mmCIF entry with sequence, helices, sheets and N, C-alpha, C, O atoms, coordinates in Angstrom:
data_MODEL
# 
_entry.id   MODEL 
# 
_entity.id                         1 
_entity.type                       polymer 
_entity.pdbx_number_of_molecules   1 
# 
_entity_poly.entity_id                      1 
_entity_poly.type                           'polypeptide(L)' 
_entity_poly.nstd_linkage                   no 
_entity_poly.nstd_monomer                   no 
_entity_poly.pdbx_seq_one_letter_code       MVTLIIVLLVVWAVLAILGFAIKGLLWLAIIGLILFVITAIIGWLRRSGSKG 
_entity_poly.pdbx_seq_one_letter_code_can   MVTLIIVLLVVWAVLAILGFAIKGLLWLAIIGLILFVITAIIGWLRRSGSKG 
_entity_poly.pdbx_strand_id                 A 
# 
loop_
_entity_poly_seq.entity_id 
_entity_poly_seq.num 
_entity_poly_seq.mon_id 
_entity_poly_seq.hetero 
1 1  MET n 
1 2  VAL n 
1 3  THR n 
1 4  LEU n 
1 5  ILE n 
1 6  ILE n 
1 7  VAL n 
1 8  LEU n 
1 9  LEU n 
1 10 VAL n 
1 11 VAL n 
1 12 TRP n 
1 13 ALA n 
1 14 VAL n 
1 15 LEU n 
1 16 ALA n 
1 17 ILE n 
1 18 LEU n 
1 19 GLY n 
1 20 PHE n 
1 21 ALA n 
1 22 ILE n 
1 23 LYS n 
1 24 GLY n 
1 25 LEU n 
1 26 LEU n 
1 27 TRP n 
1 28 LEU n 
1 29 ALA n 
1 30 ILE n 
1 31 ILE n 
1 32 GLY n 
1 33 LEU n 
1 34 ILE n 
1 35 LEU n 
1 36 PHE n 
1 37 VAL n 
1 38 ILE n 
1 39 THR n 
1 40 ALA n 
1 41 ILE n 
1 42 ILE n 
1 43 GLY n 
1 44 TRP n 
1 45 LEU n 
1 46 ARG n 
1 47 ARG n 
1 48 SER n 
1 49 GLY n 
1 50 SER n 
1 51 LYS n 
1 52 GLY n 
# 
_struct_asym.id          A 
_struct_asym.entity_id   1 
# 
loop_
_struct_conf.conf_type_id 
_struct_conf.id 
_struct_conf.pdbx_PDB_helix_id 
_struct_conf.beg_label_comp_id 
_struct_conf.beg_label_asym_id 
_struct_conf.beg_label_seq_id 
_struct_conf.pdbx_beg_PDB_ins_code 
_struct_conf.end_label_comp_id 
_struct_conf.end_label_asym_id 
_struct_conf.end_label_seq_id 
_struct_conf.pdbx_end_PDB_ins_code 
_struct_conf.beg_auth_comp_id 
_struct_conf.beg_auth_asym_id 
_struct_conf.beg_auth_seq_id 
_struct_conf.end_auth_comp_id 
_struct_conf.end_auth_asym_id 
_struct_conf.end_auth_seq_id 
_struct_conf.pdbx_PDB_helix_class 
_struct_conf.details 
_struct_conf.pdbx_PDB_helix_length 
HELX_P HELX_P1 AA1 VAL A 2  ? ALA A 21 ? VAL A 2  ALA A 21 1 ? 20 
HELX_P HELX_P2 AA2 LYS A 23 ? LEU A 25 ? LYS A 23 LEU A 25 5 ? 3  
HELX_P HELX_P3 AA3 LEU A 26 ? LYS A 51 ? LEU A 26 LYS A 51 1 ? 26 
# 
_struct_conf_type.id          HELX_P 
_struct_conf_type.criteria    ? 
_struct_conf_type.reference   ? 
# 
loop_
_atom_site.group_PDB 
_atom_site.id 
_atom_site.type_symbol 
_atom_site.label_atom_id 
_atom_site.label_alt_id 
_atom_site.label_comp_id 
_atom_site.label_asym_id 
_atom_site.label_entity_id 
_atom_site.label_seq_id 
_atom_site.pdbx_PDB_ins_code 
_atom_site.Cartn_x 
_atom_site.Cartn_y 
_atom_site.Cartn_z 
_atom_site.occupancy 
_atom_site.B_iso_or_equiv 
_atom_site.pdbx_formal_charge 
_atom_site.auth_seq_id 
_atom_site.auth_comp_id 
_atom_site.auth_asym_id 
_atom_site.auth_atom_id 
_atom_site.pdbx_PDB_model_num 
ATOM 1   N N  . MET A 1 1  ? -2.848  2.872  -11.211 1.00 0.00 ? 1  MET A N  1 
ATOM 2   C CA . MET A 1 1  ? -3.978  3.393  -10.469 1.00 0.00 ? 1  MET A CA 1 
ATOM 3   C C  . MET A 1 1  ? -4.119  2.678  -9.132  1.00 0.00 ? 1  MET A C  1 
ATOM 4   O O  . MET A 1 1  ? -4.401  3.309  -8.113  1.00 0.00 ? 1  MET A O  1 
ATOM 5   N N  . VAL A 1 2  ? -3.925  1.376  -9.134  1.00 0.00 ? 2  VAL A N  1 
ATOM 6   C CA . VAL A 1 2  ? -4.033  0.607  -7.896  1.00 0.00 ? 2  VAL A CA 1 
ATOM 7   C C  . VAL A 1 2  ? -2.941  1.030  -6.921  1.00 0.00 ? 2  VAL A C  1 
ATOM 8   O O  . VAL A 1 2  ? -3.180  1.117  -5.716  1.00 0.00 ? 2  VAL A O  1 
ATOM 9   N N  . THR A 1 3  ? -1.755  1.292  -7.434  1.00 0.00 ? 3  THR A N  1 
ATOM 10  C CA . THR A 1 3  ? -0.649  1.725  -6.576  1.00 0.00 ? 3  THR A CA 1 
ATOM 11  C C  . THR A 1 3  ? -0.972  3.055  -5.909  1.00 0.00 ? 3  THR A C  1 
ATOM 12  O O  . THR A 1 3  ? -0.685  3.241  -4.727  1.00 0.00 ? 3  THR A O  1 
ATOM 13  N N  . LEU A 1 4  ? -1.561  3.971  -6.649  1.00 0.00 ? 4  LEU A N  1 
ATOM 14  C CA . LEU A 1 4  ? -1.933  5.271  -6.094  1.00 0.00 ? 4  LEU A CA 1 
ATOM 15  C C  . LEU A 1 4  ? -2.952  5.111  -4.973  1.00 0.00 ? 4  LEU A C  1 
ATOM 16  O O  . LEU A 1 4  ? -2.834  5.760  -3.934  1.00 0.00 ? 4  LEU A O  1 
ATOM 17  N N  . ILE A 1 5  ? -3.931  4.272  -5.167  1.00 0.00 ? 5  ILE A N  1 
ATOM 18  C CA . ILE A 1 5  ? -4.955  4.057  -4.143  1.00 0.00 ? 5  ILE A CA 1 
ATOM 19  C C  . ILE A 1 5  ? -4.343  3.425  -2.902  1.00 0.00 ? 5  ILE A C  1 
ATOM 20  O O  . ILE A 1 5  ? -4.692  3.802  -1.784  1.00 0.00 ? 5  ILE A O  1 
ATOM 21  N N  . ILE A 1 6  ? -3.441  2.475  -3.081  1.00 0.00 ? 6  ILE A N  1 
ATOM 22  C CA . ILE A 1 6  ? -2.785  1.847  -1.932  1.00 0.00 ? 6  ILE A CA 1 
ATOM 23  C C  . ILE A 1 6  ? -1.952  2.866  -1.165  1.00 0.00 ? 6  ILE A C  1 
ATOM 24  O O  . ILE A 1 6  ? -1.970  2.886  0.066   1.00 0.00 ? 6  ILE A O  1 
ATOM 25  N N  . VAL A 1 7  ? -1.224  3.707  -1.885  1.00 0.00 ? 7  VAL A N  1 
ATOM 26  C CA . VAL A 1 7  ? -0.417  4.747  -1.226  1.00 0.00 ? 7  VAL A CA 1 
ATOM 27  C C  . VAL A 1 7  ? -1.314  5.706  -0.451  1.00 0.00 ? 7  VAL A C  1 
ATOM 28  O O  . VAL A 1 7  ? -1.003  6.061  0.687   1.00 0.00 ? 7  VAL A O  1 
ATOM 29  N N  . LEU A 1 8  ? -2.414  6.126  -1.051  1.00 0.00 ? 8  LEU A N  1 
ATOM 30  C CA . LEU A 1 8  ? -3.340  7.023  -0.359  1.00 0.00 ? 8  LEU A CA 1 
ATOM 31  C C  . LEU A 1 8  ? -3.926  6.369  0.887   1.00 0.00 ? 8  LEU A C  1 
ATOM 32  O O  . LEU A 1 8  ? -4.051  7.019  1.925   1.00 0.00 ? 8  LEU A O  1 
ATOM 33  N N  . LEU A 1 9  ? -4.285  5.094  0.796   1.00 0.00 ? 9  LEU A N  1 
ATOM 34  C CA . LEU A 1 9  ? -4.832  4.396  1.959   1.00 0.00 ? 9  LEU A CA 1 
ATOM 35  C C  . LEU A 1 9  ? -3.815  4.350  3.096   1.00 0.00 ? 9  LEU A C  1 
ATOM 36  O O  . LEU A 1 9  ? -4.172  4.528  4.260   1.00 0.00 ? 9  LEU A O  1 
ATOM 37  N N  . VAL A 1 10 ? -2.558  4.113  2.761   1.00 0.00 ? 10 VAL A N  1 
ATOM 38  C CA . VAL A 1 10 ? -1.508  4.081  3.789   1.00 0.00 ? 10 VAL A CA 1 
ATOM 39  C C  . VAL A 1 10 ? -1.343  5.458  4.426   1.00 0.00 ? 10 VAL A C  1 
ATOM 40  O O  . VAL A 1 10 ? -1.228  5.570  5.646   1.00 0.00 ? 10 VAL A O  1 
ATOM 41  N N  . VAL A 1 11 ? -1.333  6.503  3.603   1.00 0.00 ? 11 VAL A N  1 
ATOM 42  C CA . VAL A 1 11 ? -1.184  7.863  4.136   1.00 0.00 ? 11 VAL A CA 1 
ATOM 43  C C  . VAL A 1 11 ? -2.347  8.207  5.055   1.00 0.00 ? 11 VAL A C  1 
ATOM 44  O O  . VAL A 1 11 ? -2.130  8.746  6.141   1.00 0.00 ? 11 VAL A O  1 
ATOM 45  N N  . TRP A 1 12 ? -3.569  7.909  4.648   1.00 0.00 ? 12 TRP A N  1 
ATOM 46  C CA . TRP A 1 12 ? -4.735  8.225  5.477   1.00 0.00 ? 12 TRP A CA 1 
ATOM 47  C C  . TRP A 1 12 ? -4.706  7.422  6.772   1.00 0.00 ? 12 TRP A C  1 
ATOM 48  O O  . TRP A 1 12 ? -5.077  7.943  7.823   1.00 0.00 ? 12 TRP A O  1 
ATOM 49  N N  . ALA A 1 13 ? -4.275  6.174  6.718   1.00 0.00 ? 13 ALA A N  1 
ATOM 50  C CA . ALA A 1 13 ? -4.190  5.360  7.933   1.00 0.00 ? 13 ALA A CA 1 
ATOM 51  C C  . ALA A 1 13 ? -3.160  5.936  8.903   1.00 0.00 ? 13 ALA A C  1 
ATOM 52  O O  . ALA A 1 13 ? -3.398  5.975  10.110  1.00 0.00 ? 13 ALA A O  1 
ATOM 53  N N  . VAL A 1 14 ? -2.024  6.381  8.385   1.00 0.00 ? 14 VAL A N  1 
ATOM 54  C CA . VAL A 1 14 ? -0.996  6.986  9.241   1.00 0.00 ? 14 VAL A CA 1 
ATOM 55  C C  . VAL A 1 14 ? -1.524  8.266  9.880   1.00 0.00 ? 14 VAL A C  1 
ATOM 56  O O  . VAL A 1 14 ? -1.297  8.501  11.067  1.00 0.00 ? 14 VAL A O  1 
ATOM 57  N N  . LEU A 1 15 ? -2.222  9.091  9.111   1.00 0.00 ? 15 LEU A N  1 
ATOM 58  C CA . LEU A 1 15 ? -2.801  10.311 9.674   1.00 0.00 ? 15 LEU A CA 1 
ATOM 59  C C  . LEU A 1 15 ? -3.798  9.994  10.782  1.00 0.00 ? 15 LEU A C  1 
ATOM 60  O O  . LEU A 1 15 ? -3.821  10.669 11.812  1.00 0.00 ? 15 LEU A O  1 
ATOM 61  N N  . ALA A 1 16 ? -4.617  8.976  10.577  1.00 0.00 ? 16 ALA A N  1 
ATOM 62  C CA . ALA A 1 16 ? -5.593  8.600  11.595  1.00 0.00 ? 16 ALA A CA 1 
ATOM 63  C C  . ALA A 1 16 ? -4.901  8.106  12.860  1.00 0.00 ? 16 ALA A C  1 
ATOM 64  O O  . ALA A 1 16 ? -5.305  8.464  13.966  1.00 0.00 ? 16 ALA A O  1 
ATOM 65  N N  . ILE A 1 17 ? -3.873  7.294  12.708  1.00 0.00 ? 17 ILE A N  1 
ATOM 66  C CA . ILE A 1 17 ? -3.146  6.770  13.873  1.00 0.00 ? 17 ILE A CA 1 
ATOM 67  C C  . ILE A 1 17 ? -2.470  7.903  14.632  1.00 0.00 ? 17 ILE A C  1 
ATOM 68  O O  . ILE A 1 17 ? -2.517  7.937  15.862  1.00 0.00 ? 17 ILE A O  1 
ATOM 69  N N  . LEU A 1 18 ? -1.844  8.829  13.918  1.00 0.00 ? 18 LEU A N  1 
ATOM 70  C CA . LEU A 1 18 ? -1.210  9.978  14.575  1.00 0.00 ? 18 LEU A CA 1 
ATOM 71  C C  . LEU A 1 18 ? -2.243  10.827 15.308  1.00 0.00 ? 18 LEU A C  1 
ATOM 72  O O  . LEU A 1 18 ? -1.986  11.309 16.412  1.00 0.00 ? 18 LEU A O  1 
ATOM 73  N N  . GLY A 1 19 ? -3.387  11.004 14.706  1.00 0.00 ? 19 GLY A N  1 
ATOM 74  C CA . GLY A 1 19 ? -4.445  11.790 15.341  1.00 0.00 ? 19 GLY A CA 1 
ATOM 75  C C  . GLY A 1 19 ? -4.934  11.168 16.631  1.00 0.00 ? 19 GLY A C  1 
ATOM 76  O O  . GLY A 1 19 ? -5.201  11.879 17.600  1.00 0.00 ? 19 GLY A O  1 
ATOM 77  N N  . PHE A 1 20 ? -5.057  9.849  16.657  1.00 0.00 ? 20 PHE A N  1 
ATOM 78  C CA . PHE A 1 20 ? -5.495  9.178  17.883  1.00 0.00 ? 20 PHE A CA 1 
ATOM 79  C C  . PHE A 1 20 ? -4.376  9.126  18.918  1.00 0.00 ? 20 PHE A C  1 
ATOM 80  O O  . PHE A 1 20 ? -4.649  9.150  20.119  1.00 0.00 ? 20 PHE A O  1 
ATOM 81  N N  . ALA A 1 21 ? -3.123  9.055  18.474  1.00 0.00 ? 21 ALA A N  1 
ATOM 82  C CA . ALA A 1 21 ? -1.995  8.979  19.400  1.00 0.00 ? 21 ALA A CA 1 
ATOM 83  C C  . ALA A 1 21 ? -1.771  10.309 20.116  1.00 0.00 ? 21 ALA A C  1 
ATOM 84  O O  . ALA A 1 21 ? -1.407  10.332 21.292  1.00 0.00 ? 21 ALA A O  1 
ATOM 85  N N  . ILE A 1 22 ? -1.986  11.397 19.417  1.00 0.00 ? 22 ILE A N  1 
ATOM 86  C CA . ILE A 1 22 ? -1.796  12.726 19.999  1.00 0.00 ? 22 ILE A CA 1 
ATOM 87  C C  . ILE A 1 22 ? -3.184  13.320 20.234  1.00 0.00 ? 22 ILE A C  1 
ATOM 88  O O  . ILE A 1 22 ? -3.885  13.667 19.284  1.00 0.00 ? 22 ILE A O  1 
ATOM 89  N N  . LYS A 1 23 ? -3.573  13.433 21.491  1.00 0.00 ? 23 LYS A N  1 
ATOM 90  C CA . LYS A 1 23 ? -4.941  13.825 21.824  1.00 0.00 ? 23 LYS A CA 1 
ATOM 91  C C  . LYS A 1 23 ? -5.349  15.159 21.218  1.00 0.00 ? 23 LYS A C  1 
ATOM 92  O O  . LYS A 1 23 ? -6.512  15.337 20.855  1.00 0.00 ? 23 LYS A O  1 
ATOM 93  N N  . GLY A 1 24 ? -4.426  16.092 21.101  1.00 0.00 ? 24 GLY A N  1 
ATOM 94  C CA . GLY A 1 24 ? -4.753  17.397 20.541  1.00 0.00 ? 24 GLY A CA 1 
ATOM 95  C C  . GLY A 1 24 ? -5.059  17.353 19.054  1.00 0.00 ? 24 GLY A C  1 
ATOM 96  O O  . GLY A 1 24 ? -5.605  18.308 18.502  1.00 0.00 ? 24 GLY A O  1 
ATOM 97  N N  . LEU A 1 25 ? -4.715  16.258 18.411  1.00 0.00 ? 25 LEU A N  1 
ATOM 98  C CA . LEU A 1 25 ? -4.922  16.149 16.967  1.00 0.00 ? 25 LEU A CA 1 
ATOM 99  C C  . LEU A 1 25 ? -6.049  15.177 16.627  1.00 0.00 ? 25 LEU A C  1 
ATOM 100 O O  . LEU A 1 25 ? -5.973  14.448 15.638  1.00 0.00 ? 25 LEU A O  1 
ATOM 101 N N  . LEU A 1 26 ? -7.080  15.173 17.441  1.00 0.00 ? 26 LEU A N  1 
ATOM 102 C CA . LEU A 1 26 ? -8.216  14.287 17.185  1.00 0.00 ? 26 LEU A CA 1 
ATOM 103 C C  . LEU A 1 26 ? -8.865  14.614 15.843  1.00 0.00 ? 26 LEU A C  1 
ATOM 104 O O  . LEU A 1 26 ? -9.362  13.722 15.155  1.00 0.00 ? 26 LEU A O  1 
ATOM 105 N N  . TRP A 1 27 ? -8.858  15.885 15.476  1.00 0.00 ? 27 TRP A N  1 
ATOM 106 C CA . TRP A 1 27 ? -9.423  16.283 14.187  1.00 0.00 ? 27 TRP A CA 1 
ATOM 107 C C  . TRP A 1 27 ? -8.667  15.626 13.036  1.00 0.00 ? 27 TRP A C  1 
ATOM 108 O O  . TRP A 1 27 ? -9.256  15.299 12.005  1.00 0.00 ? 27 TRP A O  1 
ATOM 109 N N  . LEU A 1 28 ? -7.355  15.435 13.219  1.00 0.00 ? 28 LEU A N  1 
ATOM 110 C CA . LEU A 1 28 ? -6.550  14.787 12.187  1.00 0.00 ? 28 LEU A CA 1 
ATOM 111 C C  . LEU A 1 28 ? -6.966  13.320 12.028  1.00 0.00 ? 28 LEU A C  1 
ATOM 112 O O  . LEU A 1 28 ? -6.999  12.795 10.915  1.00 0.00 ? 28 LEU A O  1 
ATOM 113 N N  . ALA A 1 29 ? -7.278  12.674 13.138  1.00 0.00 ? 29 ALA A N  1 
ATOM 114 C CA . ALA A 1 29 ? -7.733  11.286 13.084  1.00 0.00 ? 29 ALA A CA 1 
ATOM 115 C C  . ALA A 1 29 ? -9.062  11.181 12.345  1.00 0.00 ? 29 ALA A C  1 
ATOM 116 O O  . ALA A 1 29 ? -9.261  10.276 11.535  1.00 0.00 ? 29 ALA A O  1 
ATOM 117 N N  . ILE A 1 30 ? -9.960  12.102 12.627  1.00 0.00 ? 30 ILE A N  1 
ATOM 118 C CA . ILE A 1 30 ? -11.270 12.075 11.975  1.00 0.00 ? 30 ILE A CA 1 
ATOM 119 C C  . ILE A 1 30 ? -11.122 12.296 10.472  1.00 0.00 ? 30 ILE A C  1 
ATOM 120 O O  . ILE A 1 30 ? -11.732 11.584 9.675   1.00 0.00 ? 30 ILE A O  1 
ATOM 121 N N  . ILE A 1 31 ? -10.320 13.275 10.088  1.00 0.00 ? 31 ILE A N  1 
ATOM 122 C CA . ILE A 1 31 ? -10.095 13.532 8.660   1.00 0.00 ? 31 ILE A CA 1 
ATOM 123 C C  . ILE A 1 31 ? -9.418  12.334 7.999   1.00 0.00 ? 31 ILE A C  1 
ATOM 124 O O  . ILE A 1 31 ? -9.778  11.948 6.887   1.00 0.00 ? 31 ILE A O  1 
ATOM 125 N N  . GLY A 1 32 ? -8.436  11.745 8.685   1.00 0.00 ? 32 GLY A N  1 
ATOM 126 C CA . GLY A 1 32 ? -7.752  10.574 8.143   1.00 0.00 ? 32 GLY A CA 1 
ATOM 127 C C  . GLY A 1 32 ? -8.696  9.405  7.918   1.00 0.00 ? 32 GLY A C  1 
ATOM 128 O O  . GLY A 1 32 ? -8.624  8.732  6.890   1.00 0.00 ? 32 GLY A O  1 
ATOM 129 N N  . LEU A 1 33 ? -9.583  9.163  8.881   1.00 0.00 ? 33 LEU A N  1 
ATOM 130 C CA . LEU A 1 33 ? -10.548 8.068  8.735   1.00 0.00 ? 33 LEU A CA 1 
ATOM 131 C C  . LEU A 1 33 ? -11.528 8.327  7.597   1.00 0.00 ? 33 LEU A C  1 
ATOM 132 O O  . LEU A 1 33 ? -11.838 7.423  6.821   1.00 0.00 ? 33 LEU A O  1 
ATOM 133 N N  . ILE A 1 34 ? -12.011 9.555  7.500   1.00 0.00 ? 34 ILE A N  1 
ATOM 134 C CA . ILE A 1 34 ? -12.947 9.892  6.425   1.00 0.00 ? 34 ILE A CA 1 
ATOM 135 C C  . ILE A 1 34 ? -12.286 9.714  5.058   1.00 0.00 ? 34 ILE A C  1 
ATOM 136 O O  . ILE A 1 34 ? -12.873 9.117  4.155   1.00 0.00 ? 34 ILE A O  1 
ATOM 137 N N  . LEU A 1 35 ? -11.074 10.230 4.909   1.00 0.00 ? 35 LEU A N  1 
ATOM 138 C CA . LEU A 1 35 ? -10.369 10.092 3.633   1.00 0.00 ? 35 LEU A CA 1 
ATOM 139 C C  . LEU A 1 35 ? -10.034 8.637  3.324   1.00 0.00 ? 35 LEU A C  1 
ATOM 140 O O  . LEU A 1 35 ? -10.064 8.229  2.163   1.00 0.00 ? 35 LEU A O  1 
ATOM 141 N N  . PHE A 1 36 ? -9.713  7.848  4.355   1.00 0.00 ? 36 PHE A N  1 
ATOM 142 C CA . PHE A 1 36 ? -9.431  6.430  4.165   1.00 0.00 ? 36 PHE A CA 1 
ATOM 143 C C  . PHE A 1 36 ? -10.659 5.719  3.604   1.00 0.00 ? 36 PHE A C  1 
ATOM 144 O O  . PHE A 1 36 ? -10.559 4.962  2.639   1.00 0.00 ? 36 PHE A O  1 
ATOM 145 N N  . VAL A 1 37 ? -11.808 5.964  4.210   1.00 0.00 ? 37 VAL A N  1 
ATOM 146 C CA . VAL A 1 37 ? -13.043 5.306  3.770   1.00 0.00 ? 37 VAL A CA 1 
ATOM 147 C C  . VAL A 1 37 ? -13.409 5.737  2.348   1.00 0.00 ? 37 VAL A C  1 
ATOM 148 O O  . VAL A 1 37 ? -13.780 4.901  1.525   1.00 0.00 ? 37 VAL A O  1 
ATOM 149 N N  . ILE A 1 38 ? -13.309 7.027  2.058   1.00 0.00 ? 38 ILE A N  1 
ATOM 150 C CA . ILE A 1 38 ? -13.643 7.515  0.721   1.00 0.00 ? 38 ILE A CA 1 
ATOM 151 C C  . ILE A 1 38 ? -12.716 6.908  -0.331  1.00 0.00 ? 38 ILE A C  1 
ATOM 152 O O  . ILE A 1 38 ? -13.171 6.480  -1.392  1.00 0.00 ? 38 ILE A O  1 
ATOM 153 N N  . THR A 1 39 ? -11.424 6.873  -0.038  1.00 0.00 ? 39 THR A N  1 
ATOM 154 C CA . THR A 1 39 ? -10.466 6.302  -0.985  1.00 0.00 ? 39 THR A CA 1 
ATOM 155 C C  . THR A 1 39 ? -10.711 4.810  -1.190  1.00 0.00 ? 39 THR A C  1 
ATOM 156 O O  . THR A 1 39 ? -10.615 4.315  -2.313  1.00 0.00 ? 39 THR A O  1 
ATOM 157 N N  . ALA A 1 40 ? -11.023 4.096  -0.122  1.00 0.00 ? 40 ALA A N  1 
ATOM 158 C CA . ALA A 1 40 ? -11.306 2.667  -0.237  1.00 0.00 ? 40 ALA A CA 1 
ATOM 159 C C  . ALA A 1 40 ? -12.551 2.420  -1.090  1.00 0.00 ? 40 ALA A C  1 
ATOM 160 O O  . ALA A 1 40 ? -12.570 1.502  -1.910  1.00 0.00 ? 40 ALA A O  1 
ATOM 161 N N  . ILE A 1 41 ? -13.577 3.227  -0.901  1.00 0.00 ? 41 ILE A N  1 
ATOM 162 C CA . ILE A 1 41 ? -14.803 3.074  -1.687  1.00 0.00 ? 41 ILE A CA 1 
ATOM 163 C C  . ILE A 1 41 ? -14.534 3.361  -3.162  1.00 0.00 ? 41 ILE A C  1 
ATOM 164 O O  . ILE A 1 41 ? -14.983 2.615  -4.032  1.00 0.00 ? 41 ILE A O  1 
ATOM 165 N N  . ILE A 1 42 ? -13.808 4.435  -3.443  1.00 0.00 ? 42 ILE A N  1 
ATOM 166 C CA . ILE A 1 42 ? -13.490 4.774  -4.838  1.00 0.00 ? 42 ILE A CA 1 
ATOM 167 C C  . ILE A 1 42 ? -12.667 3.663  -5.484  1.00 0.00 ? 42 ILE A C  1 
ATOM 168 O O  . ILE A 1 42 ? -12.929 3.279  -6.624  1.00 0.00 ? 42 ILE A O  1 
ATOM 169 N N  . GLY A 1 43 ? -11.682 3.151  -4.769  1.00 0.00 ? 43 GLY A N  1 
ATOM 170 C CA . GLY A 1 43 ? -10.868 2.061  -5.301  1.00 0.00 ? 43 GLY A CA 1 
ATOM 171 C C  . GLY A 1 43 ? -11.680 0.811  -5.557  1.00 0.00 ? 43 GLY A C  1 
ATOM 172 O O  . GLY A 1 43 ? -11.485 0.139  -6.570  1.00 0.00 ? 43 GLY A O  1 
ATOM 173 N N  . TRP A 1 44 ? -12.590 0.492  -4.650  1.00 0.00 ? 44 TRP A N  1 
ATOM 174 C CA . TRP A 1 44 ? -13.425 -0.693 -4.808  1.00 0.00 ? 44 TRP A CA 1 
ATOM 175 C C  . TRP A 1 44 ? -14.366 -0.537 -5.998  1.00 0.00 ? 44 TRP A C  1 
ATOM 176 O O  . TRP A 1 44 ? -14.559 -1.476 -6.770  1.00 0.00 ? 44 TRP A O  1 
ATOM 177 N N  . LEU A 1 45 ? -14.952 0.654  -6.146  1.00 0.00 ? 45 LEU A N  1 
ATOM 178 C CA . LEU A 1 45 ? -15.866 0.887  -7.263  1.00 0.00 ? 45 LEU A CA 1 
ATOM 179 C C  . LEU A 1 45 ? -15.141 0.823  -8.604  1.00 0.00 ? 45 LEU A C  1 
ATOM 180 O O  . LEU A 1 45 ? -15.661 0.246  -9.559  1.00 0.00 ? 45 LEU A O  1 
ATOM 181 N N  . ARG A 1 46 ? -13.960 1.403  -8.686  1.00 0.00 ? 46 ARG A N  1 
ATOM 182 C CA . ARG A 1 46 ? -13.204 1.369  -9.946  1.00 0.00 ? 46 ARG A CA 1 
ATOM 183 C C  . ARG A 1 46 ? -12.736 -0.037 -10.270 1.00 0.00 ? 46 ARG A C  1 
ATOM 184 O O  . ARG A 1 46 ? -12.715 -0.441 -11.433 1.00 0.00 ? 46 ARG A O  1 
ATOM 185 N N  . ARG A 1 47 ? -12.362 -0.778 -9.243  1.00 0.00 ? 47 ARG A N  1 
ATOM 186 C CA . ARG A 1 47 ? -11.897 -2.147 -9.477  1.00 0.00 ? 47 ARG A CA 1 
ATOM 187 C C  . ARG A 1 47 ? -13.050 -3.040 -9.922  1.00 0.00 ? 47 ARG A C  1 
ATOM 188 O O  . ARG A 1 47 ? -12.894 -3.824 -10.859 1.00 0.00 ? 47 ARG A O  1 
ATOM 189 N N  . SER A 1 48 ? -14.208 -2.934 -9.264  1.00 0.00 ? 48 SER A N  1 
ATOM 190 C CA . SER A 1 48 ? -15.344 -3.768 -9.640  1.00 0.00 ? 48 SER A CA 1 
ATOM 191 C C  . SER A 1 48 ? -15.922 -3.324 -10.980 1.00 0.00 ? 48 SER A C  1 
ATOM 192 O O  . SER A 1 48 ? -16.476 -4.146 -11.710 1.00 0.00 ? 48 SER A O  1 
ATOM 193 N N  . GLY A 1 49 ? -15.806 -2.052 -11.312 1.00 0.00 ? 49 GLY A N  1 
ATOM 194 C CA . GLY A 1 49 ? -16.293 -1.556 -12.597 1.00 0.00 ? 49 GLY A CA 1 
ATOM 195 C C  . GLY A 1 49 ? -15.454 -2.033 -13.763 1.00 0.00 ? 49 GLY A C  1 
ATOM 196 O O  . GLY A 1 49 ? -15.980 -2.243 -14.856 1.00 0.00 ? 49 GLY A O  1 
ATOM 197 N N  . SER A 1 50 ? -14.158 -2.207 -13.551 1.00 0.00 ? 50 SER A N  1 
ATOM 198 C CA . SER A 1 50 ? -13.288 -2.634 -14.645 1.00 0.00 ? 50 SER A CA 1 
ATOM 199 C C  . SER A 1 50 ? -13.387 -4.133 -14.905 1.00 0.00 ? 50 SER A C  1 
ATOM 200 O O  . SER A 1 50 ? -13.032 -4.588 -15.992 1.00 0.00 ? 50 SER A O  1 
ATOM 201 N N  . LYS A 1 51 ? -13.860 -4.904 -13.939 1.00 0.00 ? 51 LYS A N  1 
ATOM 202 C CA . LYS A 1 51 ? -13.998 -6.351 -14.138 1.00 0.00 ? 51 LYS A CA 1 
ATOM 203 C C  . LYS A 1 51 ? -15.217 -6.682 -14.987 1.00 0.00 ? 51 LYS A C  1 
ATOM 204 O O  . LYS A 1 51 ? -15.197 -7.639 -15.761 1.00 0.00 ? 51 LYS A O  1 
ATOM 205 N N  . GLY A 1 52 ? -16.277 -5.892 -14.845 1.00 0.00 ? 52 GLY A N  1 
ATOM 206 C CA . GLY A 1 52 ? -17.545 -6.187 -15.487 1.00 0.00 ? 52 GLY A CA 1 
ATOM 207 C C  . GLY A 1 52 ? -17.534 -5.949 -16.941 1.00 0.00 ? 52 GLY A C  1 
ATOM 208 O O  . GLY A 1 52 ? -18.546 -6.159 -17.608 1.00 0.00 ? 52 GLY A O  1 
# 
């Protein structure tokens, strides 16, 4: 599960970087950032939930 979250975070980060690098794809950067944040929050919640 942790591996999947790490892979998703990398993919979303790459999408965000590509979106900012290519001005016409600003929407891709926004979607990448949103998905990155959501995935990070889900991963953090699942990780902290399993420790307790």
